[in-house]
BASEVEX-10383 format. One record per residue (C-alpha): chain; x, y, z; residue in one letter. Coordinates in nm, 3 decimals, m for minus. Example, Ala and Ser with C-alpha at 12.3 -4.5 7.8 and 13.67 -1.06 7.14 Angstrom:
BEGIN
(r A,(1.230,m0.450,0.780),A)
(r A,(1.367,m0.106,0.714),S)
//
This chain:
BEGIN
(r A,(0.815,m3.544,1.803),X)
(r A,(0.707,m3.320,1.518),X)
(r A,(0.929,m3.269,1.217),X)
(r A,(1.025,m2.917,1.109),X)
(r A,(1.172,m2.848,0.766),X)
(r A,(1.356,m2.522,0.705),X)
(r A,(1.403,m2.384,0.354),X)
(r A,(1.608,m2.088,0.234),X)
(r A,(1.524,m2.011,m0.130),X)
(r A,(1.702,m1.741,m0.326),X)
(r A,(1.494,m1.524,m0.556),X)
(r A,(1.718,m1.616,m0.850),X)
(r A,(1.607,m1.980,m0.821),X)
(r A,(1.460,m2.087,m1.153),X)
(r A,(1.533,m2.450,m1.247),X)
(r A,(1.695,m2.636,m0.960),X)
(r A,(1.508,m2.656,m0.633),X)
(r A,(1.799,m2.787,m0.424),X)
(r A,(2.111,m2.634,m0.575),X)
(r A,(2.351,m2.353,m0.511),X)
(r A,(2.063,m2.106,m0.478),X)
(r A,(1.858,m2.302,m0.222),X)
(r A,(1.904,m2.481,0.107),X)
(r A,(1.692,m2.718,0.308),X)
(r A,(1.733,m2.868,0.655),X)
(r A,(1.524,m3.092,0.877),X)
(r A,(1.515,m3.107,1.255),X)
(r A,(1.334,m3.304,1.522),X)
(r A,(1.380,m3.040,1.789),X)
(r A,(1.741,m3.121,1.887),X)
(r A,(1.978,m3.086,1.592),X)
(r A,(1.936,m2.987,1.229),X)
(r A,(2.081,m3.179,0.939),X)
(r A,(2.083,m3.142,0.562),X)
(r A,(1.787,m3.295,0.386),X)
(r A,(1.842,m3.412,0.032),X)
(r A,(1.487,m3.541,0.001),X)
(r A,(1.348,m3.871,m0.108),X)
(r A,(1.326,m3.993,m0.465),X)
(r A,(0.970,m3.865,m0.495),X)
(r A,(1.074,m3.514,m0.393),X)
(r A,(1.371,m3.519,m0.630),X)
(r A,(1.144,m3.630,m0.913),X)
(r A,(0.890,m3.362,m0.830),X)
(r A,(1.134,m3.074,m0.809),X)
(r A,(1.123,m3.024,m1.185),X)
(r A,(0.744,m2.997,m1.170),X)
(r A,(0.762,m2.748,m0.886),X)
(r A,(1.049,m2.547,m1.035),X)
(r A,(0.832,m2.394,m1.308),X)
(r A,(0.577,m2.279,m1.049),X)
(r A,(0.814,m2.126,m0.796),X)
(r A,(0.817,m1.747,m0.781),X)
(r A,(0.795,m1.530,m0.475),X)
(r A,(0.729,m1.651,m0.121),X)
(r A,(0.352,m1.672,m0.171),X)
(r A,(0.399,m1.894,m0.477),X)
(r A,(0.611,m2.133,m0.269),X)
(r A,(0.340,m2.134,0.000),X)
(r A,(0.075,m2.231,m0.257),X)
(r A,(0.288,m2.518,m0.385),X)
(r A,(0.383,m2.662,m0.046),X)
(r A,(0.057,m2.611,0.150),X)
(r A,(m0.120,m2.930,0.027),X)
(r A,(0.177,m3.148,0.129),X)
(r A,(0.257,m3.026,0.482),X)
(r A,(0.069,m2.938,0.798),X)
(r A,(0.154,m2.568,0.792),X)
(r A,(0.376,m2.334,0.593),X)
(r A,(0.535,m2.041,0.781),X)
(r A,(0.706,m1.748,0.610),X)
(r A,(0.981,m1.601,0.828),X)
(r A,(1.027,m1.227,0.870),X)
(r A,(1.377,m1.155,0.733),X)
(r A,(1.401,m0.823,0.917),X)
(r A,(1.364,m0.993,1.254),X)
(r A,(1.565,m1.309,1.202),X)
(r A,(1.882,m1.174,1.357),X)
(r A,(2.046,m1.515,1.386),X)
(r A,(2.091,m1.530,1.010),X)
(r A,(2.185,m1.167,0.957),X)
(r A,(2.470,m1.177,1.214),X)
(r A,(2.609,m1.520,1.126),X)
(r A,(2.980,m1.531,1.048),X)
(r A,(2.939,m1.821,0.807),X)
(r A,(2.631,m1.767,0.594),X)
(r A,(2.519,m2.025,0.339),X)
(r A,(2.178,m2.144,0.229),X)
(r A,(2.220,m2.475,0.412),X)
(r A,(2.318,m2.303,0.738),X)
(r A,(2.033,m2.053,0.707),X)
(r A,(1.782,m2.333,0.646),X)
(r A,(1.906,m2.517,0.955),X)
(r A,(1.878,m2.203,1.168),X)
(r A,(1.523,m2.146,1.046),X)
(r A,(1.424,m2.502,1.134),X)
(r A,(1.578,m2.477,1.483),X)
(r A,(1.421,m2.138,1.552),X)
(r A,(1.073,m2.263,1.464),X)
(r A,(1.120,m2.586,1.659),X)
(r A,(1.208,m2.380,1.967),X)
(r A,(0.923,m2.133,1.910),X)
(r A,(1.138,m1.826,1.837),X)
(r A,(1.084,m1.785,1.463),X)
(r A,(0.917,m1.448,1.378),X)
(r A,(0.663,m1.521,1.107),X)
(r A,(0.486,m1.311,0.848),X)
(r A,(0.110,m1.309,0.807),X)
(r A,(0.011,m1.514,0.502),X)
(r A,(m0.287,m1.362,0.316),X)
(r A,(m0.579,m1.565,0.188),X)
(r A,(m0.633,m1.634,m0.180),X)
(r A,(m0.859,m1.335,m0.247),X)
(r A,(m0.628,m1.087,m0.070),X)
(r A,(m0.328,m1.229,m0.253),X)
(r A,(m0.506,m1.190,m0.588),X)
(r A,(m0.593,m0.829,m0.506),X)
(r A,(m0.231,m0.766,m0.409),X)
(r A,(m0.112,m0.899,m0.742),X)
(r A,(m0.355,m0.677,m0.934),X)
(r A,(m0.254,m0.367,m0.740),X)
(r A,(0.116,m0.445,m0.786),X)
(r A,(0.073,m0.495,m1.161),X)
(r A,(m0.116,m0.168,m1.190),X)
(r A,(0.165,0.009,m1.007),X)
(r A,(0.416,m0.136,m1.254),X)
(r A,(0.209,m0.018,m1.552),X)
(r A,(0.173,0.332,m1.405),X)
(r A,(0.548,0.354,m1.339),X)
(r A,(0.625,0.239,m1.693),X)
(r A,(0.381,0.490,m1.841),X)
(r A,(0.538,0.768,m1.636),X)
(r A,(0.881,0.676,m1.773),X)
(r A,(0.750,0.674,m2.128),X)
(r A,(0.588,1.017,m2.090),X)
(r A,(0.914,1.163,m1.964),X)
(r A,(1.138,0.986,m2.214),X)
(r A,(1.107,1.262,m2.478),X)
(r A,(1.055,1.544,m2.228),X)
(r A,(1.337,1.803,m2.228),X)
(r A,(1.413,1.716,m1.865),X)
(r A,(1.439,1.347,m1.949),X)
(r A,(1.616,1.388,m2.284),X)
(r A,(1.779,1.730,m2.335),X)
(r A,(1.832,1.662,m2.705),X)
(r A,(1.458,1.657,m2.769),X)
(r A,(1.314,1.987,m2.884),X)
(r A,(0.948,1.916,m2.803),X)
(r A,(0.815,2.130,m2.514),X)
(r A,(0.639,1.970,m2.222),X)
(r A,(0.267,1.912,m2.248),X)
(r A,(0.054,2.110,m2.002),X)
(r A,(m0.145,1.805,m1.893),X)
(r A,(m0.027,1.630,m1.578),X)
(r A,(m0.070,1.287,m1.740),X)
(r A,(m0.087,1.356,m2.115),X)
(r A,(m0.229,1.085,m2.338),X)
(r A,(m0.071,0.963,m2.657),X)
(r A,(m0.298,1.178,m2.874),X)
(r A,(m0.202,1.497,m2.687),X)
(r A,(0.165,1.416,m2.717),X)
(r A,(0.120,1.344,m3.086),X)
(r A,(m0.048,1.683,m3.145),X)
(r A,(0.229,1.856,m2.950),X)
(r A,(0.494,1.681,m3.160),X)
(r A,(0.325,1.771,m3.489),X)
(r A,(0.363,2.143,m3.415),X)
(r A,(0.741,2.115,m3.382),X)
(r A,(1.019,2.096,m3.637),X)
(r A,(1.215,1.780,m3.556),X)
(r A,(1.463,1.552,m3.728),X)
(r A,(1.332,1.228,m3.870),X)
(r A,(1.497,1.010,m3.606),X)
(r A,(1.352,1.222,m3.323),X)
(r A,(1.004,1.208,m3.474),X)
(r A,(1.029,0.830,m3.514),X)
(r A,(1.143,0.792,m3.154),X)
(r A,(0.852,1.005,m3.033),X)
(r A,(0.611,0.794,m3.239),X)
(r A,(0.741,0.479,m3.069),X)
(r A,(0.691,0.635,m2.725),X)
(r A,(0.337,0.742,m2.819),X)
(r A,(0.247,0.390,m2.932),X)
(r A,(0.384,0.249,m2.606),X)
(r A,(0.183,0.504,m2.404),X)
(r A,(m0.138,0.407,m2.585),X)
(r A,(m0.069,0.037,m2.523),X)
(r A,(m0.004,0.101,m2.153),X)
(r A,(m0.328,0.300,m2.132),X)
(r A,(m0.519,m0.005,m2.257),X)
(r A,(m0.343,m0.228,m2.004),X)
(r A,(m0.423,0.020,m1.728),X)
(r A,(m0.792,0.021,m1.825),X)
(r A,(m0.800,m0.359,m1.811),X)
(r A,(m0.635,m0.366,m1.468),X)
(r A,(m0.874,m0.099,m1.337),X)
(r A,(m1.166,m0.313,m1.453),X)
(r A,(m1.025,m0.623,m1.282),X)
(r A,(m0.966,m0.433,m0.958),X)
(r A,(m1.318,m0.288,m0.973),X)
(r A,(m1.467,m0.636,m1.014),X)
(r A,(m1.278,m0.755,m0.706),X)
(r A,(m1.378,m0.451,m0.497),X)
(r A,(m1.735,m0.383,m0.608),X)
(r A,(m1.885,m0.617,m0.345),X)
(r A,(m1.627,m0.549,m0.073),X)
(r A,(m1.784,m0.367,0.222),X)
(r A,(m1.445,m0.248,0.348),X)
(r A,(m1.358,m0.084,0.017),X)
(r A,(m1.695,0.092,0.012),X)
(r A,(m1.639,0.209,0.368),X)
(r A,(m1.297,0.356,0.291),X)
(r A,(m1.444,0.543,m0.004),X)
(r A,(m1.641,0.757,0.240),X)
(r A,(m1.312,0.930,0.332),X)
(r A,(m1.246,1.243,0.130),X)
(r A,(m0.958,1.187,m0.112),X)
(r A,(m0.978,0.806,m0.113),X)
(r A,(m1.087,0.654,m0.444),X)
(r A,(m1.136,0.290,m0.539),X)
(r A,(m0.769,0.238,m0.634),X)
(r A,(m0.639,0.371,m0.303),X)
(r A,(m0.905,0.183,m0.104),X)
(r A,(m0.832,m0.144,m0.286),X)
(r A,(m0.457,m0.100,m0.236),X)
(r A,(m0.500,m0.038,0.136),X)
(r A,(m0.731,m0.338,0.181),X)
(r A,(m0.493,m0.558,m0.018),X)
(r A,(m0.200,m0.451,0.201),X)
(r A,(m0.383,m0.474,0.535),X)
(r A,(m0.582,m0.792,0.480),X)
(r A,(m0.737,m0.883,0.815),X)
(r A,(m0.757,m0.567,1.025),X)
(r A,(m0.795,m0.774,1.343),X)
(r A,(m0.425,m0.863,1.338),X)
(r A,(m0.350,m0.500,1.437),X)
(r A,(m0.442,m0.451,1.803),X)
(r A,(m0.411,m0.073,1.794),X)
(r A,(m0.381,0.200,1.530),X)
(r A,(m0.011,0.250,1.605),X)
(r A,(0.053,m0.105,1.483),X)
(r A,(m0.106,m0.018,1.148),X)
(r A,(0.092,0.306,1.128),X)
(r A,(0.412,0.112,1.189),X)
(r A,(0.308,m0.146,0.927),X)
(r A,(0.293,0.133,0.668),X)
(r A,(0.626,0.278,0.784),X)
(r A,(0.473,0.613,0.881),X)
(r A,(0.594,0.608,1.243),X)
(r A,(0.893,0.830,1.334),X)
(r A,(1.227,0.683,1.426),X)
(r A,(1.305,0.708,1.799),X)
(r A,(1.648,0.702,1.962),X)
(r A,(1.685,0.699,2.340),X)
(r A,(1.947,0.570,2.582),X)
(r A,(1.946,0.574,2.960),X)
(r A,(1.780,0.878,3.112),X)
(r A,(1.831,1.093,2.804),X)
(r A,(1.547,1.250,2.614),X)
(r A,(1.398,1.061,2.324),X)
(r A,(1.501,1.194,1.983),X)
(r A,(1.245,1.162,1.706),X)
(r A,(1.360,1.158,1.344),X)
(r A,(1.212,1.094,1.005),X)
(r A,(0.960,0.821,0.935),X)
(r A,(1.095,0.467,0.937),X)
(r A,(0.970,0.369,0.587),X)
(r A,(0.964,0.005,0.699),X)
(r A,(0.671,m0.194,0.567),X)
(r A,(0.442,m0.171,0.266),X)
(r A,(0.600,0.103,0.054),X)
(r A,(0.330,0.091,m0.214),X)
(r A,(0.050,0.130,0.041),X)
(r A,(0.241,0.416,0.204),X)
(r A,(0.268,0.591,m0.133),X)
(r A,(m0.108,0.548,m0.182),X)
(r A,(m0.179,0.703,0.156),X)
(r A,(0.039,1.003,0.071),X)
(r A,(m0.142,1.035,m0.262),X)
(r A,(m0.476,1.030,m0.080),X)
(r A,(m0.340,1.288,0.167),X)
(r A,(m0.267,1.532,m0.116),X)
(r A,(m0.621,1.486,m0.248),X)
(r A,(m0.773,1.531,0.099),X)
(r A,(m0.571,1.851,0.149),X)
(r A,(m0.752,2.011,m0.146),X)
(r A,(m1.106,1.931,m0.030),X)
(r A,(m1.281,2.113,0.255),X)
(r A,(m1.293,1.929,0.583),X)
(r A,(m1.100,1.861,0.904),X)
(r A,(m0.822,1.686,0.711),X)
(r A,(m0.748,2.001,0.515),X)
(r A,(m0.744,2.205,0.834),X)
(r A,(m0.496,1.959,0.982),X)
(r A,(m0.283,1.982,0.666),X)
(r A,(m0.276,2.362,0.675),X)
(r A,(m0.184,2.367,1.044),X)
(r A,(0.114,2.135,0.990),X)
(r A,(0.216,2.311,0.669),X)
(r A,(0.245,2.647,0.842),X)
(r A,(0.493,2.493,1.088),X)
(r A,(0.687,2.228,0.896),X)
(r A,(0.618,2.271,0.525),X)
(r A,(0.389,2.100,0.277),X)
(r A,(0.592,1.778,0.240),X)
(r A,(0.588,1.704,0.613),X)
(r A,(0.221,1.803,0.625),X)
(r A,(0.131,1.550,0.354),X)
(r A,(0.307,1.269,0.542),X)
(r A,(0.132,1.375,0.864),X)
(r A,(m0.207,1.358,0.690),X)
(r A,(m0.115,1.014,0.556),X)
(r A,(m0.045,0.899,0.911),X)
(r A,(m0.376,1.050,1.021),X)
(r A,(m0.549,0.856,0.745),X)
(r A,(m0.389,0.531,0.864),X)
(r A,(m0.526,0.589,1.215),X)
(r A,(m0.867,0.680,1.071),X)
(r A,(m0.872,0.367,0.855),X)
(r A,(m0.802,0.148,1.157),X)
(r A,(m1.095,0.297,1.351),X)
(r A,(m1.335,0.274,1.057),X)
(r A,(m1.253,m0.090,0.981),X)
(r A,(m1.244,m0.214,1.341),X)
(r A,(m1.562,m0.031,1.445),X)
(r A,(m1.734,m0.097,1.109),X)
(r A,(m1.843,0.264,1.075),X)
(r A,(m1.835,0.510,0.785),X)
(r A,(m1.647,0.840,0.796),X)
(r A,(m1.848,1.088,0.999),X)
(r A,(m1.777,1.387,0.772),X)
(r A,(m1.850,1.198,0.450),X)
(r A,(m2.031,1.378,0.168),X)
(r A,(m2.318,1.145,0.067),X)
(r A,(m2.350,1.261,m0.294),X)
(r A,(m1.975,1.234,m0.353),X)
(r A,(m1.967,0.886,m0.199),X)
(r A,(m2.260,0.778,m0.420),X)
(r A,(m2.074,0.909,m0.726),X)
(r A,(m1.762,0.711,m0.627),X)
(r A,(m1.957,0.393,m0.581),X)
(r A,(m2.140,0.441,m0.910),X)
(r A,(m1.810,0.487,m1.093),X)
(r A,(m1.685,0.170,m0.927),X)
(r A,(m1.991,m0.021,m1.044),X)
(r A,(m1.954,0.109,m1.401),X)
(r A,(m1.589,0.005,m1.412),X)
(r A,(m1.690,m0.339,m1.289),X)
(r A,(m1.927,m0.375,m1.586),X)
(r A,(m2.263,m0.262,m1.447),X)
(r A,(m2.512,m0.142,m1.713),X)
(r A,(m2.581,0.226,m1.754),X)
(r A,(m2.896,0.387,m1.614),X)
(r A,(m2.950,0.654,m1.874),X)
(r A,(m3.281,0.646,m2.056),X)
(r A,(m3.453,0.414,m1.810),X)
(r A,(m3.697,0.682,m1.692),X)
(r A,(m3.569,0.709,m1.336),X)
(r A,(m3.290,0.884,m1.152),X)
(r A,(m2.966,0.699,m1.099),X)
(r A,(m2.791,0.639,m0.768),X)
(r A,(m2.542,0.923,m0.833),X)
(r A,(m2.801,1.179,m0.944),X)
(r A,(m2.764,1.388,m0.628),X)
(r A,(m2.405,1.476,m0.717),X)
(r A,(m2.530,1.656,m1.030),X)
(r A,(m2.760,1.883,m0.826),X)
(r A,(m2.554,2.196,m0.763),X)
(r A,(m2.753,2.311,m0.460),X)
(r A,(m2.717,1.978,m0.281),X)
(r A,(m2.350,1.955,m0.368),X)
(r A,(m2.288,2.306,m0.235),X)
(r A,(m2.476,2.233,0.088),X)
(r A,(m2.260,1.928,0.155),X)
(r A,(m1.951,2.132,0.077),X)
(r A,(m2.067,2.401,0.322),X)
(r A,(m2.112,2.138,0.594),X)
(r A,(m1.754,2.020,0.534),X)
(r A,(m1.630,2.379,0.556),X)
(r A,(m1.811,2.418,0.889),X)
(r A,(m1.633,2.108,1.017),X)
(r A,(m1.303,2.257,0.902),X)
(r A,(m1.371,2.582,1.090),X)
(r A,(m1.472,2.384,1.399),X)
(r A,(m1.139,2.204,1.393),X)
(r A,(m0.953,2.533,1.357),X)
(r A,(m1.147,2.675,1.651),X)
(r A,(m1.067,2.374,1.864),X)
(r A,(m0.695,2.398,1.784),X)
(r A,(m0.692,2.771,1.855),X)
(r A,(m0.798,2.707,2.215),X)
(r A,(m0.529,2.448,2.280),X)
(r A,(m0.294,2.533,2.565),X)
(r A,(0.025,2.356,2.660),X)
(r A,(m0.013,2.174,2.990),X)
(r A,(0.266,2.117,3.235),X)
(r A,(0.304,1.824,3.474),X)
(r A,(0.009,1.766,3.706),X)
(r A,(0.059,1.893,4.060),X)
(r A,(m0.061,1.700,4.359),X)
(r A,(m0.328,1.878,4.555),X)
(r A,(m0.353,1.878,4.934),X)
(r A,(m0.648,1.638,4.922),X)
(r A,(m0.448,1.395,4.712),X)
(r A,(m0.155,1.417,4.954),X)
(r A,(m0.382,1.354,5.251),X)
(r A,(m0.528,1.047,5.081),X)
(r A,(m0.178,0.914,5.013),X)
(r A,(m0.084,0.968,5.380),X)
//
């Protein structure tokens, strides 16, 4: 009989492995009991305590010592959520019994490379969020007492903010506070450049990242974030599974013979990847192509916010088909894709090609005639989509013909 060990670890666990913030139970398939551990485990808990972090950190620590480590899906473990008496020991016992009986919903555990890419993308998101807070800290909307007007740039750098502050008459304490924010913005810009270089080094040889860059509006950051969130595309049997994983599927309520009521998107799943898809949707809506035609069609009916989310869902479906079929985007602009890949290589540390006496890989993007011809081809695809939609007609239920009825008789 195999032995199953269930563990329920609170995120506030720092020093003590088996304490008030953790629970552990062991079962042989029949009953679960508390497991205090042997002397070796008790001696090793202090060594492991400094390495414990999130769930993936616990998986890395425990994998060499057990046959398999399974991470349970907390959203689907209803036995714990609806328990009347809920402690870490009881939860650990329930987890062990559920897995022993084969009813424990598990979460896909990424490999080492995917996990590293996820960490880099998450850290970049934290730096970007912090920089956004610092830029708005002395903005009139963020701090009404500040008298400095907003900078016209969408993401102003520290030097631009410094020049804008020099033109204003401010008290000494306000000017000192603005100087501190400017120094923090410059420091975050350096951290962001370092993280972009690390992400580029991880993605420069990734065929999936290069394939996603063929989609209009998808850059290396968005492509790397999507690949880090998805991991192995083969674990999604159909595109709707990937859409649901990103939380872009609508909520559905239906009971009995009543009609199904569709609401807003569920927002269950990878929130950071969903935000990246929406960001790519806004970029795709500004470039000529079928995606912009789809955005304009939805915007005329539901508004621009709903249209952006609809394009993000369309991108999720498109990403599933491109990765599973190992094909590039059909309406890709070759010169633009070459420029994206060259920028990725430069960020990864590739040497420059200027002064070597030959044309670089992204030279075609600098030729205005070629760039305009590719743009015209994308505009033709956009008009073709509009023409196809214009001829759509609503279809009612299919009627049985006499020949069909005779065959049934």
